[in-house]
N, C-alpha and C positions, 0 to 999 in steps of 0.2 A: 023739414025741405034741410038735404045735406048743404051746410057752409064748405065754400069751398074756401081754404085758409088763404092760398095766393091771392085772393081777391076781397079779402078783409084788408082792411088800413092793417092791423096790427101785424095781421100775418103777414101781409107785404115785408113790412119793414122788418121782421125776424128772417125770412127766408130771405131778405134781401141781401143780408147782411150773411149768412150763412151761403149763399150761392157765391158772395164776392171773396168770400176764404176759403173755399172749395176752389175758384179759380186761381185764388193766389197759390194757393197748397200745389196745386196739378202745375203752376208753371214753373215753379221755383224746385221743384224735386226732380220735375220732367226734363227732357231732351228732346227739343225742339229746332229741326233743323229749317233754315229761313230760304223759302227758294222765289226768288222776284225775278222778273220779267226786268231788265237793264231800262226800257221806257218808265215803267210804274216809278222805279226807284229816280229816274232824273226827275219825272213830273212832283214825286212827293220832295225831293232835296231844293227844287226851284220855287217851293212853296206856294205851289200853283191850285187852284182850289177845284176839287173835284166831286165823282161823287164814289164811296165806296159800298160795293154792293157783293152782299154775298146770304147764302140760303136760311132760311129761318134755321133747319134743323143743324145750321153750324154756326150757331153764334157766340156760343159759352166761350170759346177762345180767342175772339175774336178783339180783345183790348190788348191782352198780350201779344199778338200778333202783332198790333199794331206800334205798340210800345217795342219789341223783338225789332223791327223795322226802321225806327227812329232811331235807335241805339245804333243799328250795324251802319245808320249813314252818318251817325254822328252828328248829328243835330241837335242843337243846345232851345231853339225856337220853333218847332214846327207850327202848321197850321192845326188851329184849334178844330176838333175832330166833334161833329156833334149827331147823335143817333136819333135818326124821327122814328118818333113810336106813335100807336095810335093812343086816344084817350080813356078807350076801355082798362076793365082793369087787369089785363094781361099786360097792354103797352105802359100802364102805370108800374106796375111790378116790374118792368124790362126794363123800366127808364130810373128805377129807384137801384136796381142792383149794378147798372153802367155805372152809373154816378158815384156808386160805392168804389168804382174801382179807378176813379179819377176823368171819365170821358162825359161830359155834358149830355143829356139828353133832351130834347124839345118836341112838344105832342101836338097832335093836330086830331081833328075832327074826321072820320073815313067813312060816315054816309053823309054828309056834308056835299052837295052837289056832285055824288057819284065819286067822293074820296079827295075832289081840288080842294080839300082844307089840307089835308096833309102835303099834297103837293105846294101849296102855299108858300107854308113853312119850309119845305125844302127849299125853295127858289128864295127865301130870305137870306137862308144860312149861306147860301152859295154867292147871293149877289153881293155878302158884307166880306166876301175873299175866303172862306173857311172849308171845312169839308163834311158833306150830308151821307151819313151814314143811312142804307136803307137795307131792308130784305126784299127782294122782289116778289118773291112768293107770299109774303105773311099779308095781314095775320094769321089765315085761317086756308091755306093753300089755291089748286092743287102744289102737291108738293115737287118742288124744282120745277115751276113753271112760272118765266116771270110775267107780271103784269104791263099790261101797254104803258101804265102811270107811269114807268121806270125809262123807256123811252122818251116818252114824252118830258120829263123831267129833264131830262138829258140836253134835249134839242131846245128846250123855250131858255133854259140856262148857258147853255153853247160851253158846256165844258164837258169833259173826259168822264168815262166811266171805267173804275179800274177794279176789276173782278177779284174776289178774294175768295179762300177757303184753308182747311184745315184738317188734318185725319192723324189719328193717331193708333197706333198698332191693338191696342186692347180697346179700345173704344167699345162703350155698350152703345148699341143702337134702341131706343126705349120705341113701343109700339104708337106711340103719338104721330099724328098725320105727317108729321116733317120729318118721322125717324131722326130724333133729334140724337146728337152725336156727346156720349158722356163718357169722358175720355179718365184715365185713371193716374192716381200718382205715381210717381216714377214712372212713367209711362214712356213711350218716343214717339217722336211725331214730326210732322210738317205742317210748317207755314205757309200759303202759298199766295203770292199775288201774280195776277196774270196781264196778260198785254191790253194797255190802255183801251178804250174803245171812243172813238168820235164819230158823232154824225152832223150832218149839215144842219141846215135851220130851216131846210125844206124837205129831210128825212122822215119816211113815214115811220109813228110810236110804232106799231105793231111789228113792222119789219126790224128796226132799234130793238124792241123788247125780245124777238126771238133772235138776234146776235148775240145778245147779252146771254139769253137761255143756253144757246148754245157754249159759247165762252165758259160759262160760271159752270156747266158742269162737265165739262171737257177738263179742265183744272181741278173740280173737286174727283173726279175721276182718276185721275193725275195722281190726285195726293194720294186715294185710299189705297190704289195699286203700291205705290211709292211705301209705303207702311205694311203691305201683305194685304190688303183687305180687299175684299171684293166690293165694288163702287154701288154705291145705292140707284137704286132704280127711281126715275120720276115718277111721281102719283098721275 
């Protein structure tokens, strides 16, 4: 049986270190323009709990995007962000890489009660007044299609969702299900934070997820076009 390195505990630790180092290299050598909706900036500046949502294929540079926004706003004590990951091997690997970049990762079961395990973990983070970061199309897609659980989370928690994305001029799109975007060192790109989405307590989770999907796809397409790239088509 072929061993998948990123699913072996030792392999995960080695790869997480390498991924974190690569992200730091791209950020340090690249030039990324920050584009942030004023309402999103005000929400972060006011230290209000929120959900940060980005597509699975655009996760690599999300920590630098967040730190760039925090630095731009001049915040010395921003809310703690928590990346919500699944308990399977891929989720554990993402969590290790994220934590090496200085952002906390918390995990929950994806198979428990139809995914409610992850929902409970995220609700706890938000109830404590922090920021929960999620991938609405993860962990296995379809690509750039938001699951209803994202809308349910926002409705139950009573907090806004901030759409987040990025693109770089020379990024390579991998052949994975999510068309993972891999930027290069010394690249030029865009970090994009869209207008926050809010939903009433009686909102429909499917409708909320559909609105997020439209907003996040529009934001990602705008980021791609801003760097001269053709937008990725949803799966």
